[in-house]
KELOVO-311911 format. One line per field, with one value per residue (C-alpha): residue number from 1; x, y, z. Coordinates in Angstrom, 3 decimals, m for minus. Layout:
N
pos [NUM, ...]
east [X, ...]
north [Y, ...]
up [Z, ...]
This chain:
392
pos [1, 2, 3, 4, 5, 6, 7, 8, 9, 10, 11, 12, 13, 14, 15, 16, 17, 18, 19, 20, 21, 22, 23, 24, 25, 26, 27, 28, 29, 30, 31, 32, 33, 34, 35, 36, 37, 38, 39, 40, 41, 42, 43, 44, 45, 46, 47, 48, 49, 50, 51, 52, 53, 54, 55, 56, 57, 58, 59, 60, 61, 62, 63, 64, 65, 66, 67, 68, 69, 70, 71, 72, 73, 74, 75, 76, 77, 78, 79, 80, 81, 82, 83, 84, 85, 86, 87, 88, 89, 90, 91, 92, 93, 94, 95, 96, 97, 98, 99, 100, 101, 102, 103, 104, 105, 106, 107, 108, 109, 110, 111, 112, 113, 114, 115, 116, 117, 118, 119, 120, 121, 122, 123, 124, 125, 126, 127, 128, 129, 130, 131, 132, 133, 134, 135, 136, 137, 138, 139, 140, 141, 142, 143, 144, 145, 146, 147, 148, 149, 150, 151, 152, 153, 154, 155, 156, 157, 158, 159, 160, 161, 162, 163, 164, 165, 166, 167, 168, 169, 170, 171, 172, 173, 174, 175, 176, 177, 178, 179, 180, 181, 182, 183, 184, 185, 186, 187, 188, 189, 190, 191, 192, 193, 194, 195, 196, 197, 198, 199, 200, 201, 202, 203, 204, 205, 206, 207, 208, 209, 210, 211, 212, 213, 214, 215, 216, 217, 218, 219, 220, 221, 222, 223, 224, 225, 226, 227, 228, 229, 230, 231, 232, 233, 234, 235, 236, 237, 238, 239, 240, 241, 242, 243, 244, 245, 246, 247, 248, 249, 250, 251, 252, 253, 254, 255, 256, 257, 258, 259, 260, 261, 262, 263, 264, 265, 266, 267, 268, 269, 270, 271, 272, 273, 274, 275, 276, 277, 278, 279, 280, 281, 282, 283, 284, 285, 286, 287, 288, 289, 290, 291, 292, 293, 294, 295, 296, 297, 298, 299, 300, 301, 302, 303, 304, 305, 306, 307, 308, 309, 310, 311, 312, 313, 314, 315, 316, 317, 318, 319, 320, 321, 322, 323, 324, 325, 326, 327, 328, 329, 330, 331, 332, 333, 334, 335, 336, 337, 338, 339, 340, 341, 342, 343, 344, 345, 346, 347, 348, 349, 350, 351, 352, 353, 354, 355, 356, 357, 358, 359, 360, 361, 362, 363, 364, 365, 366, 367, 368, 369, 370, 371, 372, 373, 374, 375, 376, 377, 378, 379, 380, 381, 382, 383, 384, 385, 386, 387, 388, 389, 390, 391, 392]
east [m14.091, m16.948, m20.456, m23.941, m25.665, m27.931, m24.872, m23.116, m26.062, m24.903, m21.266, m19.296, m16.606, m19.058, m20.336, m18.729, m16.925, m13.175, m12.663, m15.502, m16.835, m20.326, m22.369, m24.053, m22.338, m21.945, m24.029, m21.642, m23.844, m21.324, m21.183, m17.438, m14.209, m11.168, m7.986, m4.680, m2.321, m2.598, m0.874, m2.481, m6.211, m7.735, m10.060, m13.113, m13.454, m17.122, m20.087, m21.410, m18.150, m17.957, m19.293, m18.290, m21.894, m22.766, m19.555, m20.576, m23.889, m22.246, m19.633, m22.195, m24.564, m21.612, m20.630, m24.173, m24.644, m21.145, m20.154, m16.976, m18.604, m21.934, m23.426, m26.192, m28.669, m31.541, m34.146, m34.469, m35.147, m32.016, m30.003, m31.689, m31.350, m27.662, m27.019, m28.721, m26.288, m23.717, m25.521, m24.799, m26.774, m27.549, m27.533, m30.404, m31.950, m33.820, m36.153, m38.714, m42.179, m43.975, m41.344, m41.971, m43.799, m41.001, m38.509, m40.982, m41.276, m37.544, m37.066, m39.963, m40.051, m36.508, m33.878, m35.745, m35.217, m31.469, m31.313, m31.407, m33.882, m35.587, m37.581, m39.907, m39.799, m41.127, m37.868, m39.252, m39.205, m35.527, m36.279, m38.087, m35.191, m32.645, m34.697, m34.787, m31.050, m29.637, m26.036, m26.380, m27.992, m25.910, m28.118, m30.482, m32.727, m34.371, m36.895, m37.444, m39.892, m41.429, m43.668, m46.622, m47.231, m44.405, m43.002, m39.746, m36.796, m33.934, m31.165, m28.262, m29.643, m30.327, m26.860, m25.330, m27.280, m26.120, m22.492, m22.721, m23.958, m21.213, m23.930, m24.407, m27.161, m28.950, m31.144, m33.645, m33.453, m35.823, m38.419, m36.025, m32.952, m29.529, m30.835, m33.002, m31.402, m27.814, m27.880, m24.119, m23.418, m25.710, m23.810, m25.389, m23.207, m25.274, m27.830, m30.347, m32.561, m35.208, m33.828, m36.997, m38.598, m37.413, m33.846, m34.927, m38.306, m40.116, m41.735, m39.559, m36.896, m36.545, m33.318, m31.726, m28.700, m26.595, m24.004, m21.512, m19.657, m16.132, m13.752, m13.793, m17.560, m17.293, m15.108, m17.631, m20.624, m18.672, m17.888, m21.580, m22.708, m20.389, m21.292, m25.047, m25.090, m28.263, m26.602, m28.222, m27.792, m26.151, m29.349, m31.106, m28.063, m28.288, m31.960, m31.162, m28.276, m30.654, m33.213, m30.630, m29.992, m33.482, m33.840, m33.478, m36.232, m38.557, m38.219, m38.511, m41.698, m43.268, m42.463, m43.968, m47.112, m47.219, m47.135, m49.979, m52.090, m51.351, m52.601, m55.746, m56.429, m55.754, m58.714, m61.120, m64.058, m64.072, m60.397, m59.896, m56.110, m53.227, m49.628, m47.041, m43.951, m44.068, m47.118, m46.307, m48.899, m46.909, m45.160, m41.912, m41.977, m39.074, m36.875, m37.600, m36.720, m33.456, m32.134, m33.605, m34.075, m37.677, m40.541, m40.539, m43.298, m45.056, m47.985, m50.708, m54.256, m57.255, m60.922, m63.647, m63.994, m62.990, m66.315, m65.504, m62.100, m63.722, m66.125, m63.221, m61.115, m64.013, m64.065, m60.473, m59.045, m55.561, m53.353, m52.433, m53.784, m50.776, m47.895, m44.767, m44.018, m41.565, m42.536, m43.341, m47.021, m48.872, m49.477, m52.147, m51.437, m53.490, m50.962, m53.295, m53.328, m50.179, m46.983, m47.933, m49.894, m47.123, m48.339, m51.398, m54.333, m53.623, m50.016, m51.124, m53.726, m51.174, m49.089, m52.003, m52.169, m55.926, m58.067, m59.065, m55.486, m54.146, m50.583, m50.063, m46.806, m47.232, m45.970, m45.386, m48.968, m50.358, m51.187, m54.474, m55.576, m54.795, m56.704, m59.686, m59.625, m59.546, m62.377, m64.487, m63.858, m64.576, m68.028, m68.977, m67.959, m71.008, m71.366, m70.270, m69.407, m65.662, m64.167, m60.512, m58.170, m55.565, m53.815, m50.483]
north [m18.372, m20.123, m20.144, m20.668, m23.981, m22.266, m21.457, m24.780, m26.571, m25.082, m24.161, m27.137, m29.480, m30.906, m27.632, m28.635, m31.639, m31.055, m32.979, m31.613, m28.575, m30.140, m28.316, m31.528, m34.577, m37.215, m40.362, m43.308, m46.141, m48.869, m51.919, m52.447, m50.571, m51.562, m52.003, m51.021, m52.838, m56.313, m55.184, m51.794, m51.323, m47.909, m46.045, m47.830, m51.521, m52.484, m50.114, m51.735, m50.720, m47.273, m45.242, m41.663, m40.446, m41.937, m40.573, m37.041, m37.376, m38.955, m36.209, m33.448, m34.714, m35.155, m31.530, m30.289, m32.292, m31.560, m35.222, m37.034, m39.250, m39.903, m43.113, m43.451, m46.328, m47.647, m46.325, m44.645, m48.001, m49.445, m46.666, m47.254, m51.031, m50.812, m48.472, m50.972, m53.634, m51.954, m53.752, m57.260, m59.986, m58.972, m55.221, m52.931, m49.925, m46.998, m45.638, m42.846, m44.261, m42.633, m43.547, m44.120, m47.389, m48.912, m48.307, m49.785, m52.870, m53.559, m53.040, m55.236, m57.927, m58.187, m57.126, m58.875, m62.180, m61.654, m60.991, m57.184, m55.896, m52.521, m50.150, m47.501, m44.294, m40.781, m39.138, m35.743, m36.944, m37.070, m38.631, m41.510, m41.917, m42.043, m44.529, m46.962, m47.044, m50.538, m51.725, m53.160, m50.071, m49.359, m47.034, m44.163, m43.754, m40.349, m38.952, m35.226, m33.884, m37.322, m39.023, m38.459, m36.498, m33.987, m34.434, m32.550, m34.227, m32.264, m33.735, m32.349, m33.632, m37.126, m37.271, m36.417, m39.250, m41.612, m40.623, m41.198, m44.713, m45.222, m45.588, m44.142, m41.701, m42.094, m39.161, m39.332, m35.830, m36.442, m33.818, m30.884, m31.699, m30.184, m26.783, m26.530, m28.935, m30.183, m33.188, m33.860, m30.372, m31.261, m34.470, m37.156, m39.970, m40.954, m38.858, m40.676, m39.493, m40.809, m38.803, m39.793, m36.912, m33.286, m33.838, m35.218, m33.537, m34.520, m37.919, m39.515, m41.433, m43.709, m43.122, m43.147, m41.430, m41.939, m39.461, m40.356, m38.153, m39.601, m41.642, m44.737, m44.996, m44.221, m47.274, m49.498, m48.161, m48.289, m51.953, m52.652, m50.720, m52.774, m56.043, m55.542, m53.976, m51.882, m49.055, m46.280, m46.565, m43.767, m42.613, m42.233, m40.496, m38.002, m37.320, m36.640, m34.360, m32.451, m32.155, m30.801, m27.814, m26.467, m27.697, m24.243, m22.550, m25.552, m26.084, m22.391, m21.993, m25.217, m24.357, m20.898, m22.489, m25.042, m22.375, m20.481, m23.638, m24.712, m21.352, m21.754, m25.295, m24.308, m21.943, m24.127, m25.444, m28.834, m29.574, m31.266, m31.146, m29.731, m30.925, m28.480, m27.362, m23.926, m23.016, m21.364, m23.649, m26.774, m28.276, m28.606, m25.089, m23.736, m26.790, m26.638, m22.949, m23.582, m26.470, m25.871, m22.969, m23.798, m26.109, m27.482, m28.305, m31.278, m31.105, m33.430, m32.857, m34.816, m34.490, m35.494, m39.051, m41.456, m40.733, m37.007, m37.846, m39.864, m37.021, m34.601, m36.863, m37.425, m33.723, m32.490, m31.817, m30.308, m32.525, m35.956, m38.632, m40.915, m42.437, m40.269, m36.586, m33.831, m33.354, m30.322, m31.276, m31.339, m34.872, m35.952, m39.274, m41.476, m42.877, m45.585, m47.301, m45.899, m44.927, m46.703, m49.678, m51.913, m51.019, m52.693, m50.439, m50.891, m49.745, m46.787, m45.721, m46.029, m43.445, m41.156, m42.132, m42.281, m43.310, m39.652, m38.425, m37.065, m35.991, m33.162, m32.527, m29.060, m28.457, m25.487, m24.587, m21.188, m21.388, m19.523, m22.040, m24.893, m23.202, m22.600, m26.277, m27.288, m24.870, m26.331, m29.948, m29.167, m27.819, m31.434, m32.589, m32.886, m30.208, m31.474, m29.836, m30.334, m29.999, m29.412, m31.246, m28.575, m27.528, m29.273]
up [34.310, 36.079, 34.640, 36.023, 35.365, 32.848, 30.738, 31.366, 29.799, 26.492, 26.958, 28.200, 26.899, 24.384, 22.875, 19.571, 18.186, 18.121, 14.874, 12.751, 14.589, 14.803, 17.461, 18.583, 20.058, 17.325, 17.716, 17.722, 16.529, 17.057, 19.264, 18.986, 18.199, 16.108, 18.127, 16.530, 18.873, 20.380, 23.567, 24.021, 23.438, 22.893, 25.265, 23.849, 23.061, 23.446, 23.818, 26.979, 28.633, 27.082, 24.175, 23.253, 23.017, 26.398, 27.870, 26.876, 28.701, 31.732, 31.983, 31.551, 34.264, 36.637, 35.946, 36.576, 39.801, 41.111, 41.272, 40.349, 37.682, 36.032, 34.650, 32.064, 32.199, 30.120, 32.597, 35.949, 37.547, 35.929, 37.583, 40.957, 40.723, 39.844, 42.776, 45.085, 43.824, 46.079, 48.918, 50.124, 51.836, 55.405, 54.717, 55.688, 53.882, 55.440, 52.774, 52.370, 53.006, 50.054, 47.529, 43.809, 43.194, 41.093, 43.902, 46.382, 44.173, 43.905, 47.641, 48.741, 46.046, 44.683, 47.212, 50.015, 48.154, 48.358, 52.068, 51.999, 54.577, 54.673, 56.853, 55.471, 57.505, 57.318, 56.238, 57.229, 60.853, 61.813, 65.178, 63.466, 61.044, 63.861, 65.880, 62.953, 62.239, 62.725, 63.012, 59.478, 57.905, 54.805, 52.720, 53.472, 50.427, 50.034, 47.585, 48.019, 47.146, 47.439, 44.928, 45.001, 48.236, 47.775, 51.268, 51.805, 53.516, 55.040, 52.885, 54.890, 58.194, 56.829, 55.259, 58.632, 60.267, 57.510, 57.958, 61.708, 60.880, 58.243, 55.608, 52.132, 51.188, 47.855, 46.740, 43.898, 42.381, 39.467, 40.438, 40.814, 38.684, 39.450, 38.375, 41.484, 43.989, 44.475, 46.845, 46.593, 47.938, 50.860, 51.618, 49.412, 48.031, 44.979, 43.099, 40.909, 38.056, 35.818, 32.902, 31.059, 32.940, 33.116, 31.910, 28.522, 28.777, 25.581, 26.292, 23.615, 25.525, 28.548, 30.463, 33.924, 35.437, 38.543, 39.770, 42.499, 44.925, 44.953, 42.831, 45.040, 44.716, 41.006, 40.477, 42.254, 40.326, 37.059, 37.680, 38.352, 35.270, 33.078, 34.830, 34.950, 31.492, 31.611, 29.695, 27.667, 23.902, 21.894, 20.155, 23.495, 24.998, 22.138, 22.918, 26.585, 25.592, 23.327, 26.116, 28.539, 26.282, 26.980, 30.570, 32.098, 30.123, 30.298, 34.030, 34.843, 32.807, 34.094, 37.718, 37.357, 35.901, 38.726, 41.416, 39.761, 39.406, 42.992, 44.272, 42.174, 43.409, 47.023, 46.919, 44.940, 47.012, 45.234, 45.937, 49.277, 49.705, 47.712, 48.000, 46.691, 48.645, 47.033, 49.119, 52.488, 54.124, 53.145, 56.212, 54.254, 52.821, 54.890, 54.311, 50.594, 50.532, 52.391, 50.270, 46.826, 44.430, 43.586, 44.460, 40.932, 38.472, 40.103, 42.505, 43.746, 44.894, 46.116, 45.382, 47.806, 46.492, 43.763, 42.063, 42.020, 40.548, 37.778, 36.985, 36.777, 34.541, 32.172, 31.322, 31.572, 28.098, 28.033, 30.243, 28.962, 31.304, 31.470, 33.370, 33.732, 34.297, 33.458, 29.816, 27.659, 27.885, 31.201, 32.457, 34.916, 36.616, 38.904, 41.423, 42.725, 39.327, 37.723, 39.557, 42.792, 41.498, 42.909, 46.399, 47.842, 48.641, 52.344, 51.892, 49.791, 52.316, 55.127, 53.266, 52.442, 48.758, 48.369, 45.416, 45.097, 44.556, 41.264, 40.455, 37.991, 36.167, 34.728, 31.211, 28.940, 28.095, 28.995, 32.709, 32.268, 29.633, 32.028, 34.848, 32.568, 31.616, 35.287, 36.077, 33.276, 34.362, 37.996, 37.102, 36.330, 39.806, 42.029, 44.658, 48.050, 51.303, 51.697, 55.114, 54.367, 56.712, 56.216, 53.094, 52.555]
């Protein structure tokens, strides 16, 4: 019998331990494993190469994403960096222009030192993507919805372009998780997650995941994981496994809250622009509707100026003002000085990431309480005449 993902989060091969009946995966706090035969080692020998707790997480995320194998890393950037190690000197990457700042940093300041070139493109513009393909393009790197402007890329169309160029497609699926978006089903080769965010969901662990489409690629990524060694420890694997059990209810509630708050902000006279692909006015609304089950729980918005932003932040009370997203509590972030601080101001402005932009990851609070808090904070923002450029 086949089950929905909501059920698979709880009822899977690891629902109870076969030896003891424990309903949680045991935490194997061990660095090494005794071998009983000099000529034939067991399945596990050293925890960098394999650990039963990590294996449970890796198998579960592969099941949820529909991939052949999953890999757990010490952070989202460790997962992304290890995936990029599939490249060689002389290779070229096509990458979403408003990508997460950490990904921007490794592309521009690390891979470039090793002879891997890159081109930032608007992945929502397929003509621009196609025009920038080079003979040595080996990876198309997609974030959708993108961070922080929530641009929506047609995953299937980009994957088809990548295949015609004999290149791989990497998709960062952190914002939507496999519950709302399945990039491998749309043609992606590697799906990446900062499991720190929605998958774990409680702001208590840093973790990354990579899921690959086929066995050949799995062997290559497995070799790199073992060689590079940025693996996730068993305690942290256990925290992510615990978070996954409540992912469905958390994400559903947060996404419902986000839609309600986005509609509120869209109509507010002191909000200049709102970026949320669940709004019909968003340019990627149809694509989002066609390839995903929801617009998710993250949105961004701009005020009239940086001064207005500072006035607002001085009086907002409920959301945590912090780096990160995808937690039980709502988190307000300032991309210019947080997630995208690795970009120069000129590069941020080129992408539309202004000093008046805030990103909101909506949590599990009562949506009306959050809206009341926003309404109160916005009363302290000086009255200005805002000419909206068009709601996104």
